[in-house]
Every structure is written in structure tokens, then in C-alpha cells.
VEXDREN-2710 file (C-alpha; in Angstrom, 1 decimal):
% VEXDREN-2710
k/r/px/py/pz
1/MET/-0.2/0.1/0.1
2/VAL/3.3/2.6/0.8
3/LEU/4.3/1.8/-2.8
4/LEU/0.8/2.6/-4.2
5/HIS/0.8/5.7/-2.3
6/TRP/4.2/6.6/-3.9
7/CYS/3.3/5.7/-7.7
8/LEU/0.1/8.6/-6.8
9/LEU/2.8/10.9/-6.2
10/TRP/4.4/10.8/-9.8
11/LEU/0.9/10.2/-11.7
12/LEU/-1.2/12.9/-10.1
13/LEU/1.1/15.8/-11.2
14/PRO/1.7/14.7/-15.0
15/LEU/-2.1/14.0/-15.0
16/SER/-2.9/17.8/-14.2
17/SER/-0.5/18.3/-17.4
18/ARG/-2.6/15.9/-19.7
19/THR/-5.7/18.0/-19.0
20/GLN/-4.3/20.9/-21.5
21/LYS/-3.5/20.6/-24.7
22/LEU/0.1/21.9/-25.0
23/PRO/0.7/22.7/-28.9
24/THR/4.8/23.4/-29.1
25/ARG/7.8/21.8/-27.7
26/ASP/8.5/24.8/-25.7
27/GLU/5.6/24.5/-23.7
28/GLU/6.3/20.2/-23.0
29/LEU/9.4/21.6/-21.7
30/PHE/8.0/24.0/-19.4
31/GLN/5.3/21.6/-17.9
32/MET/8.3/19.2/-17.3
33/GLN/10.2/21.1/-15.6
34/ILE/7.0/22.2/-13.3
35/ARG/6.5/18.3/-12.9
36/ASP/10.2/18.1/-11.7
37/LYS/10.1/21.0/-9.1
38/ALA/6.5/21.2/-8.2
39/PHE/7.0/17.1/-7.0
40/PHE/8.5/18.8/-4.1
41/HIS/6.9/22.0/-3.4
42/ASP/3.2/21.8/-4.9
43/SER/2.3/18.0/-4.6
44/SER/-1.2/17.0/-5.2
45/VAL/-1.1/15.0/-2.3
46/ILE/-2.8/16.2/0.7
47/PRO/-0.4/15.6/3.8
48/ASP/-2.0/14.2/6.8
49/GLY/-2.7/16.6/9.8
50/ALA/-1.3/19.9/8.1
51/GLU/-2.7/22.8/6.6
52/ILE/-1.7/24.0/2.8
53/SER/-2.3/27.0/1.3
54/SER/-2.8/27.0/-2.5
55/TYR/-3.9/29.0/-5.6
56/LEU/-6.9/28.7/-8.0
57/PHE/-6.9/29.9/-11.4
58/ARG/-10.5/30.7/-12.5
59/ASP/-12.4/28.3/-14.4
60/THR/-9.4/26.2/-13.6
61/PRO/-10.3/22.8/-11.9
62/LYS/-7.5/21.7/-9.4
63/ARG/-7.8/18.1/-7.6
64/TYR/-6.2/16.6/-4.5
65/PHE/-5.6/12.9/-3.4
66/PHE/-4.9/11.0/-0.5
67/VAL/-5.2/7.6/0.4
68/VAL/-7.1/6.1/3.5
69/GLU/-5.6/2.2/3.9
70/GLU/-8.1/1.0/6.1
71/ASP/-11.9/1.0/6.6
72/ASN/-13.7/2.5/9.6
73/THR/-11.0/5.2/9.5
74/PRO/-12.2/8.5/11.4
75/LEU/-11.8/11.4/8.5
76/SER/-11.9/15.1/8.7
77/VAL/-11.6/17.7/5.5
78/THR/-11.5/21.3/5.8
79/VAL/-11.6/23.9/3.0
80/THR/-11.4/27.4/3.4
81/PRO/-11.9/30.0/0.6
82/CYS/-9.8/33.4/1.0
83/ASP/-11.0/36.0/-1.8
84/ALA/-13.4/34.1/-3.9
85/PRO/-16.4/31.6/-3.6
86/LEU/-15.1/28.0/-4.0
87/GLU/-16.8/25.1/-5.3
88/TRP/-15.6/21.9/-4.7
89/LYS/-16.3/18.0/-3.8
90/LEU/-15.1/15.4/-1.9
91/THR/-15.0/11.9/-4.3
92/LEU/-13.9/8.3/-3.3
93/GLN/-12.5/5.4/-5.7
94/GLU/-12.1/1.8/-3.9
95/LEU/-8.8/0.3/-3.8
96/PRO/-8.3/-2.9/-5.5
97/GLU/-8.1/-5.8/-3.8
98/GLU/-4.8/-7.5/-2.7
99/SER/-5.0/-11.2/-3.3
100/GLY/-2.2/-13.4/-3.7
101/GLU/-3.2/-16.0/-6.2
102/GLY/-4.6/-15.2/-9.6
103/SER/-4.2/-16.5/-13.1
104/GLY/-1.9/-14.8/-15.5
105/ASP/0.6/-11.9/-14.9
106/PRO/-0.8/-8.8/-12.7
107/GLU/-1.3/-5.8/-14.2
108/PRO/1.6/-3.5/-13.9
109/LEU/1.1/-1.2/-10.5
110/GLU/1.5/2.0/-12.9
111/GLN/-1.4/1.1/-15.0
112/GLN/-3.5/-0.2/-11.7
113/THR/-3.2/3.4/-10.5
114/GLN/-4.2/5.2/-13.2
115/GLN/-7.4/3.0/-14.0
116/ILE/-8.1/3.8/-9.9
117/ILE/-7.5/7.6/-10.7
118/ASN/-9.8/7.1/-13.9
119/GLU/-12.5/5.9/-12.1
120/GLU/-15.9/8.0/-11.8
121/GLY/-15.8/7.4/-7.9
122/THR/-19.0/8.2/-5.5
123/GLU/-19.6/11.7/-4.6
124/LEU/-19.4/12.4/-0.5
125/PHE/-20.0/15.8/-0.2
126/SER/-20.2/19.0/-2.1
127/TYR/-20.7/22.9/-2.1
128/LYS/-20.5/25.5/-3.3
129/GLY/-19.9/29.2/-1.3
130/ASN/-17.4/31.4/0.5
131/ASP/-18.1/29.7/4.1
132/VAL/-15.4/27.5/5.9
133/GLU/-16.9/24.2/5.4
134/TYR/-16.5/20.8/6.9
135/PHE/-16.8/17.3/5.9
136/LEU/-16.7/15.0/8.7
137/SER/-17.1/11.0/9.0
138/SER/-16.2/8.9/12.2
139/SER/-15.9/6.0/10.0
140/SER/-15.0/6.3/6.5
141/PRO/-13.6/3.2/3.8
142/SER/-10.6/2.4/2.8
143/GLY/-9.9/4.1/-0.6
144/LEU/-8.5/6.8/-2.9
145/TYR/-10.6/10.2/-1.8
146/GLN/-10.3/13.4/-4.3
147/LEU/-10.8/16.9/-3.6
148/GLU/-11.6/18.9/-6.7
149/LEU/-11.8/22.5/-6.3
150/LEU/-13.0/25.2/-8.6
151/SER/-13.4/29.2/-8.8
152/THR/-15.4/30.2/-11.3
153/GLU/-15.3/34.1/-10.3
154/LYS/-12.1/35.0/-10.1
155/ASP/-8.3/33.5/-9.5
156/THR/-8.3/33.1/-5.7
157/HIS/-6.3/31.5/-2.6
158/PHE/-7.9/28.7/-0.3
159/LYS/-6.7/26.4/2.5
160/VAL/-7.2/22.6/2.8
161/TYR/-6.5/20.9/6.2
162/ALA/-7.2/16.8/6.3
163/THR/-6.5/14.2/9.0
164/THR/-7.5/10.5/9.9
165/THR/-6.1/11.1/13.3
166/PRO/-8.8/12.3/15.8
167/GLU/-6.5/11.7/18.9
168/SER/-4.2/14.6/17.4
169/ASP/-4.1/18.4/18.9
170/GLN/-7.4/20.1/17.5
171/PRO/-5.7/22.3/14.6
172/TYR/-8.3/24.9/14.8
173/PRO/-9.0/27.1/17.6
174/GLU/-12.6/26.3/19.3
175/LEU/-15.2/28.7/19.6
176/PRO/-17.4/29.0/23.1
177/TYR/-20.9/27.7/23.2
178/ASP/-21.9/31.6/22.6
179/PRO/-19.6/32.8/19.5
180/ARG/-21.2/36.5/19.1
181/VAL/-19.1/39.4/19.0
182/ASP/-20.8/41.8/21.4
183/VAL/-20.7/45.7/21.3
184/THR/-20.7/47.1/24.8
185/SER/-20.3/50.4/24.4
186/LEU/-20.5/53.1/21.6
187/GLY/-19.1/56.6/20.9
188/ARG/-18.5/59.1/18.0
189/THR/-14.9/57.4/17.3
190/THR/-15.2/54.6/19.5
191/VAL/-16.4/51.4/19.7
192/THR/-15.8/48.7/22.4
193/LEU/-16.1/45.0/21.8
194/ALA/-16.6/42.1/23.9
195/TRP/-16.6/37.9/23.6
196/LYS/-16.8/35.0/25.1
197/PRO/-12.9/33.3/25.9
198/SER/-12.1/30.3/23.4
199/PRO/-11.9/26.9/25.2
200/THR/-8.6/26.2/23.3
201/ALA/-6.9/28.3/25.4
202/SER/-8.6/27.5/29.1
203/LEU/-9.2/23.5/28.2
204/LEU/-6.4/22.5/25.6
205/ARG/-3.5/24.9/27.3
206/GLN/-2.7/25.8/23.9
207/PRO/-1.2/29.5/23.4
208/ILE/-3.8/31.4/21.4
209/GLN/-4.3/35.6/20.1
210/TYR/-7.4/37.4/19.4
211/CYS/-7.3/39.2/16.3
212/VAL/-9.9/42.1/15.6
213/VAL/-10.5/43.5/12.1
214/ILE/-12.4/46.5/11.2
215/SER/-13.7/47.1/7.8
216/LYS/-16.5/49.4/6.3
217/GLU/-17.0/46.8/3.9
218/HIS/-18.6/43.9/4.9
219/ASN/-17.9/41.2/7.5
220/PHE/-15.1/38.4/6.8
221/LYS/-15.6/34.6/7.7
222/SER/-11.9/33.7/7.3
223/LEU/-8.6/35.2/8.4
224/CYS/-7.5/34.2/5.0
225/ALA/-10.1/36.4/3.4
226/VAL/-8.7/39.3/5.4
227/GLU/-4.9/38.9/4.4
228/ALA/-6.1/38.1/1.1
229/LYS/-8.1/41.7/0.8
230/LEU/-4.8/43.6/3.0
231/SER/-2.3/41.9/0.4
232/ALA/-4.1/43.6/-2.6
233/ASP/-2.6/46.7/-2.0
234/ASP/0.6/45.8/-1.6
235/ALA/0.4/43.4/-4.7
236/PHE/-0.7/46.4/-6.6
237/MET/2.5/48.4/-5.7
238/GLN/5.1/45.5/-6.4
239/ALA/3.2/44.1/-9.4
240/PRO/5.6/44.9/-12.8
241/LYS/5.2/47.8/-15.0
242/PRO/1.8/49.1/-16.3
243/GLY/0.7/47.1/-19.2
244/LEU/1.4/43.6/-18.0
245/ASP/-1.0/41.4/-16.3
246/PHE/0.8/39.0/-14.5
247/SER/-1.0/36.0/-12.6
248/PRO/0.3/35.8/-9.1
249/PHE/1.7/32.3/-9.6
250/ASP/4.7/31.8/-8.0
251/PHE/7.5/31.3/-10.9
252/ALA/10.5/32.3/-8.9
253/HIS/9.4/29.7/-6.3
254/PHE/10.1/27.2/-9.3
255/GLY/13.2/28.4/-10.5
256/PHE/12.3/30.3/-13.7
257/ALA/13.9/33.5/-14.7
258/PRO/11.2/36.5/-15.5
259/ASP/12.5/36.4/-18.7
260/ASN/11.7/33.3/-19.7
261/LEU/7.5/33.9/-19.0
262/GLY/6.7/33.4/-21.9
263/LYS/3.3/32.3/-24.5
264/ASP/0.9/30.2/-22.6
265/ARG/-2.5/31.8/-21.0
266/GLY/-2.9/30.2/-17.7
267/PHE/0.8/31.4/-16.7
268/LEU/2.0/34.2/-19.2
269/ALA/2.1/38.1/-19.7
270/LYS/-0.8/39.6/-21.4
271/PRO/0.2/43.1/-23.2
272/ALA/-2.4/46.0/-22.4
273/PRO/-3.6/47.5/-25.2
274/LYS/-1.9/50.9/-25.6
275/LEU/-4.1/54.2/-24.2
276/GLY/-1.7/56.7/-23.8
277/ARG/-0.3/57.9/-20.5
278/HIS/-2.1/56.9/-17.3
279/VAL/-1.9/57.8/-13.8
280/TYR/-1.8/54.6/-11.3
281/ALA/-3.3/55.3/-8.2
282/ARG/-2.7/53.2/-5.1
283/PRO/-6.3/51.4/-4.3
284/LYS/-7.7/52.9/-1.0
285/VAL/-8.2/49.3/1.5
286/ASP/-10.7/50.3/4.5
287/ILE/-9.6/47.3/6.4
288/GLN/-7.7/47.1/9.7
289/LYS/-6.4/44.2/11.4
290/ILE/-5.3/44.5/15.2
291/CYS/-4.0/41.5/17.0
292/ILE/-4.3/42.4/20.9
293/GLY/-3.4/38.9/22.5
294/ASN/-5.0/37.0/25.0
295/LYS/-7.8/39.3/26.3
296/ASN/-11.2/39.2/25.0
297/ILE/-12.5/42.9/25.2
298/PHE/-11.2/45.5/22.7
299/THR/-12.0/49.2/22.2
300/VAL/-11.4/50.3/18.5
301/SER/-10.8/54.1/18.2
302/ASP/-9.8/56.6/15.8
303/LEU/-13.1/56.0/13.8
304/LYS/-15.5/58.6/12.0
305/PRO/-18.2/59.7/13.6
306/ASP/-21.6/58.5/11.8
307/THR/-19.9/56.0/9.9
308/GLN/-20.8/52.2/9.9
309/TYR/-18.6/49.5/10.6
310/TYR/-18.4/45.7/10.2
311/LEU/-16.2/44.2/13.2
312/ASP/-14.8/40.5/13.2
313/VAL/-12.9/39.1/15.6
314/PHE/-11.1/35.8/15.2
315/VAL/-8.9/33.4/17.6
316/VAL/-5.6/32.1/16.3
317/ASN/-3.4/29.1/17.4
318/ARG/0.3/30.7/18.1
319/HIS/1.9/27.2/17.3
320/SER/-0.4/26.4/14.4
321/ASN/-1.4/30.0/12.8
322/THR/-4.5/28.2/12.3
323/SER/-7.4/30.3/12.9
324/THR/-11.2/30.4/13.8
325/ALA/-13.9/33.3/12.8
326/TYR/-16.3/34.2/15.9
327/VAL/-19.5/35.8/14.4
328/GLY/-19.1/39.1/13.3
329/THR/-21.2/42.0/14.3
330/PHE/-21.7/45.6/13.0
331/ALA/-22.1/49.1/14.6
332/ARG/-22.8/52.7/13.7
333/THR/-20.6/55.1/15.6
334/LYS/-22.3/58.1/16.6
335/GLU/-23.2/61.3/14.9
336/GLU/-21.0/64.7/15.6
337/ALA/-22.9/66.9/18.3
338/LYS/-24.1/69.2/16.1
339/GLN/-23.5/73.2/16.5
340/LYS/-25.8/75.8/17.4
341/THR/-26.0/78.2/15.1
342/VAL/-26.0/81.8/16.5
343/GLU/-28.6/84.6/14.5
344/LEU/-26.8/87.8/14.1
345/LYS/-28.8/90.6/14.0
346/ASP/-27.9/93.9/11.8
347/GLY/-26.1/96.3/13.9
348/LYS/-26.6/94.5/17.1
349/VAL/-23.2/93.4/19.0
350/THR/-23.5/89.7/20.3
351/ASP/-21.1/88.2/22.9
352/VAL/-19.9/84.8/22.1
353/PHE/-17.8/82.2/24.0
354/VAL/-16.3/79.7/22.6
355/LYS/-14.6/76.7/24.9
356/ARG/-10.8/75.6/24.4
357/LYS/-10.4/74.3/20.8
358/GLY/-13.8/74.5/20.6
359/ALA/-15.7/76.0/17.7
360/LYS/-19.1/78.4/17.4
361/PHE/-21.3/79.3/14.1
362/LEU/-22.9/82.2/13.4
363/ARG/-25.5/82.9/10.7
364/PHE/-26.0/86.6/9.1
365/ALA/-29.0/86.8/6.6
366/PRO/-29.6/90.8/5.9
367/VAL/-33.3/91.3/5.1
368/SER/-32.5/94.5/2.8
369/SER/-30.5/94.5/-0.7
370/HIS/-26.7/95.7/0.0
371/GLN/-24.0/96.4/-1.6
372/LYS/-21.0/95.7/1.0
373/VAL/-21.3/93.9/4.7
374/THR/-19.1/94.8/7.8
375/PHE/-18.2/92.7/10.5
376/PHE/-16.7/94.0/13.9
377/VAL/-15.1/91.6/16.1
378/HIS/-13.8/92.1/19.4
379/SER/-11.2/89.3/20.9
380/CYS/-11.8/89.7/24.2
381/LEU/-8.9/87.5/26.0
382/ASP/-6.9/85.5/23.2
383/ALA/-6.8/85.6/19.9
384/VAL/-9.7/84.1/17.6
385/GLN/-9.7/82.6/14.3
386/ILE/-12.7/83.6/12.1
387/GLN/-13.9/82.2/8.8
388/VAL/-16.5/83.9/6.8
389/ARG/-18.2/82.0/4.0
390/ARG/-21.1/83.6/1.7
391/ASP/-23.5/81.0/0.3
392/GLY/-20.7/78.1/0.9
393/ARG/-18.2/80.3/-0.3
394/LEU/-15.2/81.0/1.4
395/LEU/-14.5/84.7/1.9
396/LEU/-12.4/85.4/4.8
397/THR/-10.1/83.4/7.0
398/GLN/-8.3/85.6/9.8
399/THR/-6.6/85.6/13.4
400/VAL/-8.0/88.3/15.4
401/GLU/-6.6/90.0/18.6
402/GLY/-8.4/93.1/19.9
403/ILE/-10.4/94.5/17.6
404/ARG/-10.6/94.3/13.7
405/GLN/-13.1/95.3/11.2
406/PHE/-13.7/93.1/8.0
407/GLN/-15.6/94.6/4.8
408/LEU/-16.8/92.3/2.0
409/ARG/-18.8/92.9/-1.0
410/GLY/-22.3/92.1/-0.9
411/LYS/-24.6/89.9/-2.7
412/PRO/-28.3/89.9/-3.1
413/LYS/-29.9/87.5/-0.8
414/ALA/-26.6/86.4/0.5
415/LYS/-26.1/84.2/3.7
416/TYR/-23.2/84.3/5.2
417/LEU/-22.1/81.6/8.1
418/ILE/-18.7/82.6/10.6
419/ARG/-17.1/80.1/12.0
420/LEU/-15.3/81.0/15.1
421/LYS/-12.4/78.7/16.3
422/GLY/-11.0/78.9/19.9
423/ASN/-7.0/78.5/20.8
424/LYS/-5.1/76.1/22.6
425/LYS/-4.5/78.1/25.5
426/GLY/-8.0/78.4/27.0
427/ALA/-11.7/79.4/27.0
428/SER/-12.1/82.7/24.3
429/MET/-14.5/85.7/24.8
430/LEU/-15.5/88.0/22.3
431/LYS/-18.1/90.5/20.7
432/ILE/-19.1/90.5/17.5
433/LEU/-21.2/93.3/14.9
434/ALA/-22.4/92.4/11.4
435/THR/-24.1/95.3/9.8
436/THR/-25.1/96.8/6.3
437/ARG/-24.4/99.9/7.6
438/PRO/-21.2/100.4/8.9
439/THR/-21.4/103.8/9.8
440/LYS/-23.6/103.2/12.4
441/GLN/-22.7/101.5/15.9
442/ALA/-19.3/100.9/15.2
443/PHE/-16.9/99.7/18.2
444/PRO/-14.6/102.1/18.7
445/SER/-11.3/102.5/16.8
446/LEU/-8.2/101.9/19.0
447/PRO/-4.6/102.8/18.7
448/GLU/-1.6/100.1/18.0
449/ASP/-0.8/100.8/21.4
450/THR/-3.3/100.4/24.2
451/ARG/-0.9/100.5/27.1
452/ILE/-1.6/102.8/30.0
453/LYS/2.0/104.4/30.6
454/ALA/2.9/105.5/34.2
455/PHE/5.4/108.3/35.0
456/ASP/8.0/107.4/38.2
457/LYS/9.1/111.1/38.4
458/LEU/5.5/112.3/39.0
459/ARG/4.9/109.6/41.4
460/THR/3.7/111.4/45.1
461/CYS/2.3/109.5/48.2
462/SER/-1.4/110.7/47.3
463/SER/-1.4/110.7/43.3
464/ALA/0.2/109.3/40.4
465/THR/0.1/110.4/36.8
466/VAL/-0.2/108.3/33.8
467/ALA/-0.7/108.7/30.0
468/TRP/-2.6/106.7/27.0
469/LEU/-2.9/107.4/23.1
470/GLY/-5.7/107.9/21.2
471/THR/-7.1/108.1/17.8
472/GLN/-8.2/110.7/15.4
473/GLU/-11.8/109.6/15.7
474/ARG/-13.6/111.4/19.2
475/ASN/-14.4/109.2/21.8
476/GLN/-15.4/108.8/25.1
477/PHE/-12.3/107.6/27.9
478/CYS/-13.3/106.9/31.3
479/ILE/-10.2/106.0/34.1
480/TYR/-11.1/103.7/37.2
481/LYS/-8.5/103.0/39.9
482/LYS/-8.7/99.7/42.3
483/GLU/-6.5/99.1/45.3
484/VAL/-4.6/96.1/45.3
485/ASP/-2.4/94.2/47.7
486/GLU/1.1/94.4/47.6
487/ASN/1.6/91.0/46.4
488/TYR/-0.9/91.6/43.2
489/SER/0.9/89.2/40.6
490/GLU/0.7/89.1/37.1
491/GLU/-1.1/85.8/36.8
492/GLN/-4.1/88.0/38.9
493/LYS/-3.3/90.7/36.6
494/LYS/-4.0/88.3/33.3
495/ARG/-7.0/87.0/34.4
496/GLU/-8.5/90.8/35.0
497/GLN/-7.7/91.6/31.2
498/ASN/-10.7/90.5/29.7
499/GLN/-11.2/93.8/27.4
500/CYS/-15.2/93.3/27.3
501/LEU/-15.9/93.8/30.4
502/GLY/-17.1/97.5/30.5
503/PRO/-17.3/100.1/32.9
504/ASP/-20.6/98.7/33.9
505/THR/-19.2/96.0/35.7
506/ARG/-16.7/98.8/38.1
507/LYS/-18.0/100.2/41.4
508/LYS/-19.0/103.7/41.6
509/SER/-16.4/104.7/43.9
510/GLU/-13.8/103.0/41.8
511/LYS/-14.2/105.7/38.8
512/VAL/-12.0/108.5/38.5
513/LEU/-13.6/110.4/35.6
514/CYS/-14.6/110.4/31.8
515/LYS/-13.8/112.8/29.2
516/TYR/-14.0/113.4/25.4
517/PHE/-10.1/113.2/23.5
518/HIS/-9.0/112.6/19.9
519/SER/-6.7/114.6/17.5
520/GLN/-5.9/114.8/13.7
521/ASN/-2.6/114.3/13.8
522/LEU/-1.5/110.8/15.4
523/GLN/1.7/112.1/17.2
524/LYS/-0.1/114.2/19.3
525/ALA/-3.3/112.3/20.0
526/VAL/-2.0/111.8/23.4
527/THR/-3.9/112.9/26.7
528/THR/-2.3/112.6/30.3
529/GLU/-4.1/112.9/33.3
530/THR/-3.5/112.6/36.9
531/ILE/-5.0/110.5/39.9
532/ARG/-5.4/111.8/43.3
533/GLY/-6.6/111.0/46.8
534/LEU/-4.4/107.7/47.0
535/GLN/-2.9/106.3/50.0
536/PRO/0.8/106.7/50.7
537/GLY/2.8/103.3/49.9
538/LYS/-0.6/101.5/48.6
539/SER/-0.5/99.5/44.8
540/TYR/-3.6/100.7/42.7
541/LEU/-4.8/98.9/39.6
542/LEU/-5.7/101.5/37.0
543/ASP/-8.1/100.7/34.0
544/VAL/-8.9/103.3/31.0
545/TYR/-12.5/102.3/28.9
546/VAL/-12.8/104.1/25.2
547/ILE/-16.7/104.0/24.6
548/GLY/-18.1/104.4/21.0
549/HIS/-20.7/105.8/19.6
550/GLY/-22.8/102.5/19.8
551/GLY/-22.2/102.5/23.3
552/HIS/-19.7/99.8/22.9
553/SER/-16.4/100.1/25.4
554/VAL/-13.1/98.5/25.1
555/LYS/-10.5/98.3/27.7
556/TYR/-6.9/99.1/27.5
557/GLN/-4.4/97.1/29.2
558/SER/-4.5/97.2/33.0
559/LYS/-1.2/98.9/34.7
560/VAL/-0.5/98.4/38.6
561/VAL/1.0/101.9/40.2
562/LYS/2.3/102.1/43.9
563/THR/2.2/105.5/45.6
564/ARG/5.7/107.1/47.5
565/LYS/5.3/105.8/51.0
566/PHE/7.5/108.7/52.3
567/CYS/7.4/112.4/50.8
END
């Protein structure tokens, strides 16, 4: 019987060669070289107890054989399609009875074997699809078993496992009684999965790991299918030059140089028609595989909001690298929190608060027709980025510190969307005014330098003299004072630098005076003021507010002064 088994090895490969006509001597030599080398590398005899991986050309069947030598033998056959559905069937041909007596000379062994292979056989099982499918029998008869596989969709990879030894280690990791993958938590960019552990680790004491697969297309029924999908992207980049369509048959594995590839349809390159210059883009594969060890809970992160994902879990035997698929699931991430849009009224100041790194959306839809639109923006604390779109078209992107004015050309029945984005330092506060009549209720204009200067030589035990810059526009200036501790820090001062807080937030006792001031000559637009009635050796916080025609006020940078202790 052992001799019969080895004869099968020699006969099976030439048998597959005879299924196609080879009209030239070059092709005959080609097949002879493949036969000699493939005997060791791509034998059509399935080894017992080892998973094999192979490749099918579309519409070209492939046959595998194995011998069961004794009756009542347990048999298990597993076929795993990878990147395309398969048609496969398992048939049995009985072996000839061995007899010590007979008349005449016995037939040569090769002739007996070839006669067995050519027999039709009894079909035991057939399947068509892309599921991992099994044939199991606790008591199989002796004979020659043939497994025939066919792919009608495309060239594809597949795996086969066959064994007659049930006492051997379980080749594929086992699934728990409930093999479902559950979604335990769902966020805008995260999905948390949980599943019951495989008995392979706890009962059989075999080393395993779990691999999680995330896809936007569909669930996968085998890890083989996942790896085929992932390798498709790399294969595109590693393919020969554009214009040649090579089969993934491994010629180098058989010792053939690329230059010797030639002329038969199944194995050879096909020149593509010349269609001019093309740009070959790398295909995008929306699939990710993450192996996480032996833990059975995992959070998938960095997902897109409001997007459906298909999620699979595979348990992998670390020793044999075989794997089994849990029952996958799918989930849609939550939507982004919708931003509330604030409506701006023509000529009215609106207060806006923006969180750190946050954003706010405002909408301005003028009622009447207009030629121009003016936006006044006052950033009270740190800088804020502003974007303005008109009917979806981006018109403006600027970073605003202090007060800025933007004038845009208008359009009948136009609608403006304003996006305000805060910075990384902290929350932002600002005031914004949109108007089609920029001459009315505008923010007060400010000089480039809004500091308050104190004159040290004019400082006394009861007074301090300060100065600040003005503008060509006539505005009202109000100055306020507040006694502070000697250890009043710059950090405390910074917290009080909200320029949008006006004089109405101050105590009446803190007010020093208000006056109007302007100068057509900017070099002379300077005013001074002496604050009296102060206490010796005390520190005071001084603030100057400029108030515009519309009543909106802006605060200059605060200044701390200290009176002399001895005069």
C-alpha cells in the first residue's frame, strides 16, 4: 500500500498536465520542469494533519488526493476560501483488493493506479460558497479520496486541511458555546467589543491570540480572506510595470527567470492595449487588522463619526497559525454633536463664548439688499480664528486679536456663515457685530498701542500721573482705579484682562473721571491724567475704557502703580 501511495505522487502531477493541450515543444519542456520541481513544492497529495495553502486560476479546476488505507477510519476535511467563493466536492474511489492468487501476470502497478484515478468514484460531499466548510466522518472506508476545487469568479487563494487522526491536537481553535461578538459601548469615534474566551486556551492549554478586524465593506468569514484583502494593496504596488497583467503564480519558486515567462494563457503575461499616458493610483483599502493578545475585550478608536463599521474577531493558534472566526457584528458610530448656530441681527452686538479648542457658528442673513457687509470682531482675551462663507463660498480666514474690522462685498439675498475657532491656551470671549450700515454703531477705533504709561518722577504719596494714546476719532475715555495688595501678581492681572468687561461692571467708588479726546495729528494724540486722593505706600490697579458711539466699550491694558511711602 505504501508503494501505491508513492506511485500516486508520481502520476498525479502529469495527470493535471494532460488536462490541457500543449501545442508547442517549449510548452512541453515548461510543463516537464514544473513537474520535476512541483513534486517537492506543490504536490497534489494532501499531507495528513497539516494545513496547506494554494492558488486557483479562474475556471481551472484543481484536484488533490489522499489515501485512506483501512476501513472504519475517522476522516475530517476542511476547506477555507479566501478572496472568492469556491465550488468543491469530495469523491471516493475504492482501492483494488490485494490477492496472493491469480491467473496470468498481474497488471503493472502504474496501470492499476491510473485506472483508479480515472474511475468516476462516489461523491461524498459538495459545497458552493465562501464559508469555511467541513466534511466529517467517524468511520470512512478505505480508498482513494479526491478533492476537486473550482473558482468561477476570479483567481483566488484557499486553504485545505485533512486528517485521519482524531486523537491529534485540535488544528483549529475552538469557539465558545456563544460565539457572538457584542458591542458594549459606542461613541463618536470609538466602539468597544467583548466576546467569550475560546476553550482552546483554558481547556486545551494551547497558546492563542485574538485578532480584531475593522472594515467599512462587510464582515469576513476567515482570517485568510482578511489577509488576501490586505495583500491586494501591496500586490498592486509590487506588480510589474503597468501594461502587463501577471498571474500571482510563483514562478521564482520553481526556478524560472522572469525573462523565460512566455506564451501560454494560464501562466503568461498579457500586454495591455496602449491607451496613452495613465496615472496609476494606489487603491485605498478600508480595512484594519489588530492582534491584541489573549484579552477578550477591546476598544477600537480613531473611527469616523456617523459611519457604519463591520467588526470581526478571530482566535488564532500561535503554534499552528490556524484560526477560527467568531460571529462578527456591525455598528454605526454616533453623530458629531450638532453645532447650534447663533443668528446675528443687523447692527446689534452679540457676545460669544468659545471653549478651548472649540468652535462656534453664527449666521447673518440681511433682510434688505446690500452692497457691502461689515463685520466688527472684538477678541476679549486670546486670539480667535474667524472664517466667513457666503452661500458656501469661503471669503475670509483671519486670526483676530483685539478689535478688527472686515468689509466684504455684498450680494442680493446672500447668507453668511461665520465660524469662530478658539485656541489651545484657553477659552475665548468675543463680541461680534455684523451690519450693512457700517457708519452706525461701529466699535470704537483703537491705537496700535493700548498700554497705559505711568510717570515715575511724577509719582507722589497721594497721586500718580499716567498717559495713553488716542485716535483721530472723537471718543469718550473713562479711567478707574482699584486698590490691590502688594503681592498682586501678573497672573491675577492677566485674569482681569477681559477687554469685553465694560465700566458697567465696576463700582461707582472706583471711577476717577470720564473725558472726550481726539487729535487729527496722530503724533499728538496723547492725553495725560493725574489720579489724586491715593494712600501713601499703596498699590492701585488703573484701567482706561474707550466708549464708542454705539455704547460699546473697550478696555486698555491694565497698569499697576504704587504711591510713594515717604514724601
